[in-house]
N, C-alpha and C positions, 0 to 999 in steps of 0.2 A: 645645491639642494638635492637631497636624495628622496625620491618618491618610491614607495613600495606598493605594488599592485598585486591583487590576487590573480591567479592564473585564469585566463579566459576559458580554459577547459571547464572549470568549475561553474562558470556562468551559463554555458550553452548546452551542456549535456543533460538530457532528460534524467530525472530521478524518480524513485518510488517514494511516495509519501503516505503516511497514515494520519488522517485528520479526525480527531475525536470531538463529537458534539454532545452536549447534554440534552437528552430527550431523543425520542424516536422520530426519524424523518419519514414522512409518508411516501408511499410508492409512486405518487404522482410526480415526485421530483427526480425520478430516475433519469429522464431525458435531459434535465437541466445539468446533471452531473455525469454526462455521458463519458464513458471511458473509465469511470471509477466504480469499484465494487462497493455497494452499500450493505453494511452488516448491522443488523439491529441486535445489540447486546442484551443479555438478560438483566443487567444492572440499570437498564434504561438509556444507555448511551447509544449513539450511532457512530460507526466507523466508516469513513470514506477512505478507500485504499486504492492506489493505482499510480500510473505514471503521470508525471507533470513535466511538460516540455522545458520550462524555464521559470525563472523567478517571476516574470511578468504574469505567466499563467497561474502560478501559485497565488499571487496577489489577487488575480481575478476570481479564483475560487474562494478566497477569504472574503472578498467583497460580496459574492453571492450568499455566503453563510451569514454575513452581517445583515444583508437585506432580508433574510429569512427571520431574523430575530432570535435565532437559537444561540445559546451560550457556547462559545468555543472553549473546549477543555484543553486540547493540545494539538500541536502540529509537529510531526516527527518524520525525519527522513528514515527510510527503511533500507538497510543494506541487503541487496539481493544475496540469498544464500545459495549453497550448492544444490543441485537438483536432488529431489528426494528419491532415494533408491527403494524400489518396490521389491518385495520378496519374490524370488523365483519359485514358481510352483508348476508341477506337472512336467518337469523335464526329466523324462525317463532315460536311463543309461548315461547320464552325464558324470556320475560318480560324485556329484555334489549333494550335500545334505540340504533339505528344505529349510528355509530360514526359521520356521516354527519349531524345528527340531533342535536348534542350537540353544544351549543354556549357558 
């Protein structure tokens, strides 16, 4: 009998998640979702974004959201992107054009 198992690497590495809720979460809940960034969107949704250590921690977060009674819109893993490059400014004598000069 052949059994196929997912890699244990996928189960134990922390990942970044974005959890979208319908409605605005009050600031009094910041400590309850410690480690996550809370963003209140203009459309009335709340985004919880940040690292989640494993699937058990993700289920714990979802349980907290359930206990709040707020509708869950989505749960999405977020792929970490490359670092954002900032324009170089004020470097005299380097022979390089300022990023704002490039068209």
